[in-house]
C-alpha positions in Angstrom: 0.3 0.0 0.2 1.4 3.5 -0.8 2.5 5.6 2.1 0.3 8.4 2.9 2.6 11.7 2.8 3.1 14.6 5.1 1.5 17.9 4.8 3.8 18.4 1.9 1.9 15.8 -0.2 1.8 12.1 -0.9 5.0 10.2 -1.0 5.3 7.1 -3.7 5.6 6.6 -7.6 3.1 6.9 -10.5 3.7 5.3 -13.8 2.6 7.6 -16.5 1.5 6.8 -19.8 2.9 10.1 -21.4 1.1 11.3 -24.4 2.7 12.7 -27.7 3.4 16.3 -27.5 4.3 16.5 -23.8 7.9 17.0 -22.6 8.8 15.2 -19.4 8.9 18.4 -17.7 5.2 19.6 -18.9 4.1 16.3 -17.0 5.9 17.1 -14.0 4.5 20.6 -14.0 1.1 19.5 -14.5 1.3 16.9 -11.6 2.4 19.9 -9.4 -0.8 21.6 -9.9 -3.1 18.5 -9.7 -1.6 17.1 -6.7 -0.7 20.3 -5.0 2.8 19.2 -4.6 6.0 20.9 -5.4 8.4 17.9 -4.6 7.9 15.9 -7.7 10.6 14.6 -10.3 10.8 11.8 -13.1 13.3 9.4 -14.0 14.3 8.7 -17.8 13.5 11.7 -20.1 11.0 11.2 -23.1 11.1 13.2 -26.1 7.8 15.3 -26.8 6.9 12.9 -29.9 7.7 9.8 -28.0 5.0 8.1 -25.9 4.8 5.4 -23.0 6.2 4.8 -19.6 7.3 7.8 -17.6 8.1 7.1 -13.9 7.1 10.2 -11.5 8.5 10.3 -7.8 6.7 12.2 -5.5 7.7 13.4 -1.8 10.8 11.7 -0.6 10.4 9.2 -3.4 12.3 11.6 -5.7 15.3 10.7 -3.6 15.0 7.2 -5.1 14.4 7.9 -8.8 18.1 7.4 -9.6 17.8 3.7 -8.6 15.2 3.5 -11.4 17.0 5.7 -13.8 19.5 2.9 -14.4 16.9 0.1 -15.0 16.7 -1.4 -18.5 14.5 0.3 -20.6 12.2 -1.3 -23.2 11.0 0.6 -26.5 8.8 -0.2 -29.6 8.6 2.0 -32.6 9.2 2.4 -36.2 11.8 3.5 -38.5 11.9 4.8 -41.8 14.8 3.9 -44.5 15.7 6.1 -47.5 16.2 9.5 -45.4 18.1 11.3 -42.7 16.8 14.1 -40.8 18.3 16.9 -38.6 17.0 15.5 -35.3 17.4 11.7 -36.5 13.5 11.3 -36.1 10.3 12.4 -37.9 10.3 15.7 -36.1 13.3 17.0 -38.0 13.9 18.3 -41.4 15.2 15.9 -44.2 19.1 16.5 -45.1 19.7 13.7 -47.3 17.7 10.9 -49.2 18.7 7.6 -50.7 17.6 4.8 -53.0 17.0 1.8 -50.6 14.0 -0.1 -52.4 16.6 -3.0 -53.2 17.1 -3.6 -49.3 16.1 -6.7 -48.1 14.4 -7.5 -44.8 17.2 -10.2 -44.3 19.8 -7.6 -44.7 18.0 -5.3 -42.4 18.0 -8.0 -39.6 21.7 -8.8 -40.6 22.7 -5.1 -39.6 20.8 -5.2 -36.6 22.8 -7.9 -35.4 25.8 -5.8 -35.6 24.0 -3.0 -33.4 23.6 -5.7 -30.5 25.8 -6.1 -27.6 28.2 -3.8 -26.0 28.6 -0.8 -28.3 30.3 2.7 -28.2 27.7 5.4 -29.3 27.9 9.0 -30.3 25.4 10.9 -28.6 23.4 12.9 -31.0 23.3 16.8 -31.3 19.7 16.8 -30.1 20.4 15.2 -26.7 20.4 16.8 -23.2 24.2 16.1 -22.6 25.9 19.1 -21.2 29.4 20.1 -22.9 31.3 22.9 -21.3 28.2 23.9 -19.6 26.0 24.0 -22.7 23.4 21.2 -23.6 23.9 19.8 -26.9 20.2 20.4 -28.1 20.9 24.0 -27.2 24.0 24.2 -29.6 22.0 22.2 -32.2 19.2 25.0 -32.6 22.0 27.5 -33.0 23.3 25.6 -35.9 26.2 24.4 -34.1 27.9 20.9 -34.2 30.6 19.7 -32.1 32.5 16.3 -31.9 31.2 14.2 -29.2 32.9 11.3 -27.5 31.5 8.1 -27.9 30.0 6.5 -24.9 29.6 2.7 -23.6 25.8 1.3 -24.1 24.7 -1.8 -24.4 21.8 -3.2 -26.6 20.3 -6.5 -25.5 17.7 -6.7 -28.2 17.3 -5.3 -31.7 14.6 -6.8 -33.5 12.9 -5.6 -36.8 9.8 -6.7 -38.6 8.8 -5.3 -42.3 5.5 -3.8 -43.0 3.7 -3.4 -46.2 5.9 -0.4 -47.0 9.1 -1.6 -48.3 10.9 1.2 -46.3 9.1 1.1 -43.0 9.9 -1.3 -40.5 8.7 -1.9 -36.8 11.1 -2.6 -34.2 11.4 -3.6 -30.6 14.8 -2.6 -28.7 15.8 -3.6 -25.1 18.7 -1.5 -23.9 20.9 -0.1 -21.0 20.1 3.5 -19.8 21.9 6.1 -21.9 21.2 4.5 -25.2 19.8 6.7 -27.8 17.4 4.8 -30.1 17.4 7.2 -32.7 21.1 7.1 -33.0 20.7 3.3 -33.4 18.3 3.8 -36.3 20.7 6.1 -37.6 23.5 3.7 -37.5 21.3 1.0 -38.9 20.8 3.4 -42.1 24.4 3.8 -42.5 25.2 0.1 -42.3 22.6 -0.6 -45.0 24.5 1.7 -47.2 22.0 4.7 -46.8 20.3 6.3 -44.3 17.3 6.0 -42.0 15.6 8.0 -39.3 13.1 7.2 -36.4 9.7 7.2 -37.2 8.1 6.7 -34.1 8.8 5.6 -30.4 7.1 4.1 -27.6 8.6 3.2 -24.3 6.7 0.1 -23.0 8.9 -0.5 -20.0 11.8 0.5 -17.5 12.9 -2.3 -15.2 10.2 -3.8 -13.4 7.8 -1.0 -14.5 5.3 -1.6 -17.6 2.4 0.1 -19.4 0.1 -2.3 -17.3 0.7 -0.2 -14.7 0.7 3.2 -16.4 -2.1 5.7 -16.3 -3.0 8.7 -18.4 -2.8 12.3 -17.1 -6.7 12.6 -16.9 -7.0 9.6 -14.8 -4.8 10.9 -12.2 -6.4 14.3 -12.5 -9.8 12.9 -12.0 -8.9 10.9 -9.0 -7.2 14.1 -7.4 -10.3 16.0 -8.2 -12.5 13.5 -6.4 -10.3 13.4 -3.4 -9.3 9.8 -3.4 -5.9 9.8 -5.2 -4.0 8.3 -2.5 -6.7 5.4 -2.2 -7.0 4.9 -5.9 -4.3 2.4 -6.6 -2.5 4.9 -9.0 0.3 5.5 -6.7 2.8 2.8 -5.8 4.6 2.6 -2.5 8.3 2.9 -2.3 8.8 -0.8 -1.8 6.3 -1.7 -4.7 8.3 0.5 -7.0 11.7 -0.8 -5.8 10.9 -4.5 -5.9 13.7 -4.8 -8.6 16.3 -4.4 -6.0 17.4 -7.3 -3.7 15.6 -7.2 -0.4 17.7 -7.5 2.9 15.5 -8.0 5.9 17.1 -6.0 9.1 16.9 -7.7 12.6 14.8 -5.8 14.9 17.6 -5.1 17.0 19.7 -3.3 13.9 16.6 -1.2 12.7 17.7 1.8 14.7 21.2 1.5 13.6 19.9 1.3 9.9 17.8 4.6 10.7 21.0 6.4 12.0 22.9 5.4 8.9 25.3 2.6 10.2 27.6 1.0 8.0 27.6 -2.7 8.4 30.2 -5.4 7.5 29.3 -7.8 4.6 29.2 -10.7 7.1 26.3 -8.7 9.1 24.1 -8.1 6.0 25.5 -9.2 2.5 23.3 -9.5 -0.3 23.4 -12.0 -3.3 23.8 -9.3 -5.9 26.2 -6.4 -6.4 23.4 -4.4 -5.0 21.9 -1.8 -4.3 19.7 -3.3 -1.5 16.5 -2.6 0.1 16.9 -2.7 3.7 13.6 -3.4 5.1 12.3 -4.0 8.8 10.9 -7.3 10.1 7.2 -5.7 9.3 8.3 -5.1 5.7 8.7 -1.4 6.0 11.2 0.1 3.7 14.1 1.7 5.7 16.8 2.5 3.4 18.9 1.7 0.3 22.4 0.7 1.0 25.0 0.0 -1.6 28.4 -1.6 -1.7 31.2 0.3 -0.1 34.8 -1.3 -0.7 35.1 -5.0 -0.6 33.6 -5.8 2.8 31.0 -3.2 3.7 27.7 -1.9 2.8 26.6 1.6 3.4 23.4 3.7 3.1 22.9 5.6 0.1 19.4 7.0 1.1 18.0 6.6 4.9 14.2 6.9 4.4 13.3 6.6 8.1 14.4 8.9 10.8 15.9 7.7 14.1 13.1 7.6 16.9 12.4 10.3 19.0 13.4 9.6 22.6 11.1 9.8 25.6 12.6 9.5 29.1 9.3 8.0 30.6 8.1 5.9 27.8 11.3 5.0 26.1 12.1 5.3 22.2 9.0 5.8 20.1 8.6 4.1 16.6 10.9 5.4 13.7 9.7 8.0 11.8 9.2 8.5 8.1 11.5 11.2 6.7 10.2 13.5 4.0 
């Protein structure tokens, strides 16, 4: 069950099905007004023309967005052979055309195999990456193009399917964070001896989040207007949202130490994965997110529950949630 927030608003996550034409910032701004809460952020930016899964954090959940940001991304879309554009997608102006009617689907599939696995990818000029204090897309709007350093990315899956149009293909991509699908399509066109651009893009999942959990903005607005947003099932709890992280159950006698930000040896609390880890109380409440520190320790990256207040007569009270 999603945790109710303090006076500053609810705390939890929302999976939004972003519509075409909205920037990720537009969605955040809209929800700030709808939910009357300023502390809202998002994980994984989507371009205005792209649709699909956008993860929104409310309240102290914004501190956990970085653990979702690094999750595997899942996309579906379409690509057009025969032309390249200024933005590498359908929103840009066509800068070059190529005769590619002769390219077979087998050749397209073979090219995608060369773009699968660990790759070095050059970020597009329309990305939000900063270079010497300026975002690349700001420079691109001024007609400036600079040399970009290739970055390591991983493409687990790049599947294409032909359509009735010999130059239009549907695709599905599973990739690491930081991968630019538009650049992947551009590289595909070049490998085929011509050019290509991304015609449409829909993000269908981030990590354990999928479109099955997603809600349109009007659904969220309606629940807020009716006053039952926190009981509508739209908001996910911190534990539900971070289910992809390994859970480490904390002994009752160590709950206070976790709330105080204690560092533990791996002998005390060692998960099976490389982390990060969800440190949870015996009752299942999420206390903190821990990560490996050196070779034999784990330390908190985010502590979500404050140490209990002390009362000389009654002793320690239950830990209190941080905002």
